[in-house]
Legacy VTK file of the C-alpha trace (Angstrom):
# vtk DataFile Version 3.0
C-alpha trace
ASCII
DATASET POLYDATA
POINTS 352 float
5.397 -8.487 37.573
3.734 -10.036 34.532
1.295 -7.147 34.290
4.162 -4.661 34.492
6.133 -6.468 31.796
3.071 -6.559 29.533
2.515 -2.838 30.062
6.143 -2.110 29.228
5.912 -4.218 26.068
2.789 -2.367 24.949
4.476 0.961 25.634
7.579 -0.115 23.698
5.430 -1.249 20.772
3.544 2.059 20.714
6.792 4.032 20.811
8.160 1.962 17.953
4.993 2.529 15.920
5.204 6.275 16.507
8.821 6.330 15.358
7.839 4.477 12.180
4.930 6.878 11.655
7.199 9.927 11.940
9.628 8.332 9.477
6.818 7.673 6.995
5.583 11.252 7.365
9.129 12.412 6.577
8.948 10.309 3.400
5.633 12.010 2.608
7.301 15.400 3.039
10.022 14.331 0.607
7.388 13.202 -1.912
5.610 16.543 -1.486
8.839 18.362 -2.400
9.297 15.985 -5.336
5.840 16.809 -6.706
6.448 20.549 -6.417
9.893 20.196 -7.985
8.337 18.212 -10.811
6.019 21.136 -11.454
8.966 23.531 -11.588
10.860 21.360 -14.072
7.771 21.192 -16.276
7.100 24.932 -16.139
10.726 25.797 -16.923
10.986 23.212 -19.741
13.753 21.487 -17.809
12.334 17.974 -17.789
13.763 17.048 -21.197
17.228 18.487 -20.603
18.565 15.091 -19.469
18.137 12.889 -22.517
19.550 9.726 -20.954
18.379 7.649 -18.015
21.112 6.054 -15.951
19.594 4.911 -12.644
22.986 4.285 -11.018
25.603 6.436 -12.793
23.103 9.189 -13.530
23.723 10.639 -10.084
27.047 12.052 -11.311
26.598 15.279 -13.336
29.085 16.555 -15.926
32.250 17.476 -14.049
34.264 19.510 -16.542
33.886 21.722 -19.595
34.318 18.874 -22.070
31.628 16.774 -20.386
29.238 19.741 -20.283
29.740 20.439 -23.963
29.191 16.772 -24.839
26.000 16.681 -22.781
24.802 19.900 -24.418
25.450 18.444 -27.873
23.301 15.413 -27.013
20.504 17.757 -25.958
20.716 19.613 -29.280
19.911 16.396 -31.132
16.398 16.237 -29.703
13.284 18.267 -30.636
13.155 20.051 -27.268
16.158 22.136 -28.325
14.048 23.670 -31.094
12.131 25.508 -28.379
15.387 26.899 -27.031
17.273 27.764 -30.202
20.169 30.052 -29.415
20.494 28.823 -25.832
24.106 28.942 -24.662
25.853 26.491 -22.361
25.107 28.511 -19.229
21.414 28.522 -20.081
21.517 24.788 -20.615
23.196 24.286 -17.255
20.365 26.126 -15.490
17.648 23.829 -16.851
19.856 20.738 -16.592
20.435 21.250 -12.875
16.712 21.551 -12.169
16.027 18.197 -13.782
19.203 16.775 -12.230
18.009 17.730 -8.733
14.583 16.294 -9.567
16.025 12.915 -10.528
18.560 12.786 -7.700
15.852 13.687 -5.221
13.912 10.641 -6.416
16.917 8.495 -5.545
17.205 10.234 -2.160
13.592 9.327 -1.408
14.536 5.712 -2.087
17.365 5.948 0.445
15.156 7.823 2.913
12.831 4.851 2.749
15.332 1.995 2.587
17.864 2.930 5.293
15.387 3.656 8.120
13.421 0.585 7.059
16.480 -1.589 7.610
17.130 0.129 10.950
13.582 -0.425 12.200
13.651 -3.993 10.897
16.820 -4.776 12.862
15.380 -3.098 15.963
12.290 -5.283 15.694
9.847 -2.374 15.373
8.467 -3.550 12.043
6.189 -6.443 12.830
5.239 -9.185 10.391
1.773 -7.764 9.515
3.446 -4.530 8.408
5.915 -6.142 6.006
3.512 -6.427 3.007
2.730 -2.699 3.307
6.418 -1.833 3.311
6.989 -4.066 0.283
4.147 -2.350 -1.587
5.634 1.085 -0.820
9.052 0.026 -2.075
7.710 -1.524 -5.285
5.470 1.464 -6.024
8.410 3.809 -5.560
10.534 1.849 -8.021
7.757 1.678 -10.589
7.251 5.426 -10.260
10.876 6.003 -11.279
10.369 3.850 -14.373
7.124 5.688 -15.130
8.953 9.008 -14.884
11.412 7.970 -17.576
8.607 6.536 -19.717
6.964 9.963 -19.518
10.163 11.798 -20.457
10.707 9.498 -23.448
7.443 10.708 -24.963
9.007 14.164 -25.345
12.225 12.921 -26.923
10.618 12.030 -30.228
8.981 14.249 -32.848
6.921 16.420 -30.489
9.070 18.310 -27.925
6.656 17.878 -25.049
5.696 14.927 -22.910
2.427 13.113 -23.428
-0.345 14.539 -21.262
-1.498 10.973 -20.675
1.862 9.821 -19.338
2.305 12.997 -17.313
-1.110 12.525 -15.704
-0.402 8.866 -14.934
2.944 9.870 -13.401
1.266 12.556 -11.282
-1.575 10.260 -10.250
0.877 7.545 -9.236
2.745 10.046 -7.055
-0.485 10.917 -5.251
-1.365 7.241 -4.811
2.031 6.496 -3.272
1.748 9.582 -1.086
-1.750 8.619 0.081
-0.761 5.034 0.876
2.240 6.074 2.959
0.352 8.905 4.686
-2.594 6.662 5.586
-0.266 3.984 6.949
1.478 6.578 9.109
-1.819 7.922 10.432
-2.965 4.400 11.304
0.174 4.026 13.410
-0.360 7.356 15.171
-4.083 7.016 15.835
-5.781 3.791 16.857
-9.416 2.996 16.143
-11.763 3.698 19.065
-14.560 1.536 20.374
-17.888 1.980 18.553
-19.502 5.299 19.414
-23.186 5.846 20.040
-23.287 8.563 17.356
-23.552 7.147 13.842
-21.105 9.147 11.707
-21.322 6.861 8.678
-23.363 9.317 6.542
-20.754 11.999 7.165
-17.962 9.516 6.392
-19.551 8.563 3.076
-19.983 12.218 2.163
-16.344 12.938 3.052
-15.093 10.074 0.884
-17.188 11.257 -2.074
-15.750 14.760 -1.684
-12.234 13.316 -1.482
-12.921 11.377 -4.679
-14.033 14.567 -6.411
-10.918 16.406 -5.244
-8.835 13.540 -6.610
-10.535 13.740 -10.006
-9.948 17.507 -10.018
-6.246 16.943 -9.352
-6.074 14.362 -12.141
-7.749 16.814 -14.516
-5.026 19.283 -13.552
-2.509 16.815 -14.948
-4.134 17.121 -18.373
-4.147 20.923 -18.035
-0.418 20.804 -17.306
0.345 18.302 -20.050
-1.464 20.341 -22.717
-0.245 23.673 -21.301
-3.913 24.633 -21.237
-3.259 27.276 -18.605
-1.649 29.447 -21.269
-5.010 29.831 -23.039
-8.299 31.438 -21.983
-6.647 33.584 -19.328
-9.846 35.156 -18.065
-12.221 34.198 -15.280
-15.015 33.237 -14.863
-15.667 33.294 -18.627
-13.607 31.622 -21.350
-13.311 33.792 -24.456
-16.419 35.645 -23.300
-18.468 32.476 -22.746
-19.077 30.153 -19.828
-18.728 27.165 -22.178
-16.152 27.785 -24.949
-17.395 27.423 -28.528
-14.774 24.823 -29.463
-15.504 22.631 -26.457
-16.246 19.640 -28.711
-14.093 20.419 -31.724
-12.466 16.973 -31.877
-13.842 13.663 -33.091
-14.752 11.292 -31.593
-16.355 13.458 -28.885
-14.644 11.792 -25.903
-11.186 12.859 -27.132
-12.062 16.424 -26.186
-11.826 15.595 -22.480
-8.170 14.628 -22.897
-6.828 16.344 -26.047
-8.808 19.568 -26.431
-7.279 22.531 -24.561
-10.627 24.318 -24.243
-12.446 21.253 -22.882
-9.623 20.253 -20.563
-9.408 23.709 -19.007
-13.201 23.986 -18.753
-13.387 20.605 -17.002
-10.719 21.619 -14.493
-12.468 24.919 -13.774
-15.850 23.277 -13.334
-14.503 20.500 -11.128
-12.717 23.044 -8.929
-15.858 25.127 -8.529
-17.993 22.086 -7.694
-15.311 20.912 -5.267
-15.442 24.226 -3.416
-19.220 24.039 -3.134
-19.220 20.439 -1.919
-16.425 21.002 0.585
-18.445 23.913 1.972
-21.530 21.676 2.114
-19.505 18.959 3.862
-18.318 21.509 6.413
-21.886 22.636 7.126
-23.113 19.050 7.465
-20.244 18.243 9.850
-21.543 20.949 12.213
-24.465 18.665 13.058
-22.155 16.048 14.552
-20.398 15.977 17.907
-16.814 15.604 16.736
-13.495 15.630 18.542
-11.247 18.675 18.443
-8.991 16.965 15.908
-11.855 16.116 13.560
-13.423 19.561 13.894
-10.083 21.245 13.140
-9.619 18.924 10.161
-12.885 20.166 8.642
-11.951 23.813 9.225
-8.571 23.353 7.558
-10.072 21.508 4.591
-12.575 24.284 3.910
-9.953 27.019 4.262
-7.427 25.262 2.023
-10.039 24.570 -0.653
-10.718 28.304 -0.851
-6.996 29.088 -0.975
-6.439 26.515 -3.714
-9.230 27.926 -5.877
-7.768 31.422 -5.452
-4.319 30.115 -6.384
-5.771 28.446 -9.471
-7.549 31.583 -10.641
-4.472 33.728 -9.997
-2.281 31.255 -11.890
-4.637 31.463 -14.835
-5.012 35.258 -14.867
-1.245 35.797 -14.606
-0.601 33.256 -17.403
1.101 30.625 -15.252
4.223 32.220 -13.740
6.549 29.456 -12.579
6.432 30.265 -8.873
2.642 30.474 -8.830
2.134 27.360 -10.942
4.408 25.398 -8.596
2.580 26.828 -5.563
-0.750 25.745 -7.037
0.604 22.228 -7.578
1.911 22.137 -4.026
-1.460 23.388 -2.825
-3.085 20.380 -4.465
-0.941 18.080 -2.301
-1.817 20.037 0.845
-5.525 19.935 -0.003
-5.375 16.205 -0.741
-3.593 15.617 2.576
-6.224 17.553 4.506
-8.997 15.565 2.809
-7.320 12.310 3.825
-6.911 13.660 7.342
-10.641 14.418 7.538
-11.497 10.859 6.546
-9.005 9.381 8.965
-10.210 11.581 11.810
-13.771 10.416 11.216
-12.632 6.807 11.473
-10.515 7.189 14.595
-11.807 10.209 16.533
-15.585 9.851 16.681
LINES 1 353
352 0 1 2 3 4 5 6 7 8 9 10 11 12 13 14 15 16 17 18 19 20 21 22 23 24 25 26 27 28 29 30 31 32 33 34 35 36 37 38 39 40 41 42 43 44 45 46 47 48 49 50 51 52 53 54 55 56 57 58 59 60 61 62 63 64 65 66 67 68 69 70 71 72 73 74 75 76 77 78 79 80 81 82 83 84 85 86 87 88 89 90 91 92 93 94 95 96 97 98 99 100 101 102 103 104 105 106 107 108 109 110 111 112 113 114 115 116 117 118 119 120 121 122 123 124 125 126 127 128 129 130 131 132 133 134 135 136 137 138 139 140 141 142 143 144 145 146 147 148 149 150 151 152 153 154 155 156 157 158 159 160 161 162 163 164 165 166 167 168 169 170 171 172 173 174 175 176 177 178 179 180 181 182 183 184 185 186 187 188 189 190 191 192 193 194 195 196 197 198 199 200 201 202 203 204 205 206 207 208 209 210 211 212 213 214 215 216 217 218 219 220 221 222 223 224 225 226 227 228 229 230 231 232 233 234 235 236 237 238 239 240 241 242 243 244 245 246 247 248 249 250 251 252 253 254 255 256 257 258 259 260 261 262 263 264 265 266 267 268 269 270 271 272 273 274 275 276 277 278 279 280 281 282 283 284 285 286 287 288 289 290 291 292 293 294 295 296 297 298 299 300 301 302 303 304 305 306 307 308 309 310 311 312 313 314 315 316 317 318 319 320 321 322 323 324 325 326 327 328 329 330 331 332 333 334 335 336 337 338 339 340 341 342 343 344 345 346 347 348 349 350 351
């Protein structure tokens, strides 16, 4: 009887962990949509259409003509309107609603996290060792909302565009939150095995280095987005007829070029993407030497395929001068690629 009760308790614990994992993956899906939506608001110049931040009351949009006109007048007082001179109220509504949905979706993610958390807490599925992780997720989510407004504020001053530094920090923080939640969910779905006779540590180290490079490439994409560098040098593989653009180091001191120089920022992103493709391919070839599980083997296949797709999306986005739908797809592709890289690393830890 004791053995049966113990078995039932273990089964109940595993079922509870799986439910929590599926909930966390749903949160990841919501964050994925948030990142893509953020790209759309940036590409459509919608991010600065809401010039006030009201965390509680901001969920209520203008409800009548007078409120819309008052909101539009507030927008006209900021530099961003100079890029949209002549815009009528209907045009303003279109960009306002994109940013409105973006901000409300951030609040919905908070509820998607908080309400199931309370449910699982009451049901006893969230054990004491898991509480610090949940607290970290909640705090990071709140700080990300504050960081989003801090980013927007940088575009409500003299220059009608957000700081590329703040935008990149905001994007990087989103990926960190996403990675932390995704990894926690995967730990709940897949348990660590007993030590295997095959030493996969060299492959694991290689996979983590490649994941680090992909992360740096994504971060460099934040600077490309912040400087609108994709609107320049719309040829590939050369930039203005050269592999290395002539004005690569036009700014002083030299290190500013990597963050403030459109030519250098785009060149860096291109080069990092190309190196990433080569190293992911090398990682895939090296992985063929190891006896891996079906999950791990599939993870490597998907990572290689998605890396190729992402590079193609990036080149197409550049050649077509960043159409909104393609730019947003490329940003979403970065999340998918990052997810697959994390999955490779997790599979190597749990499925050897």
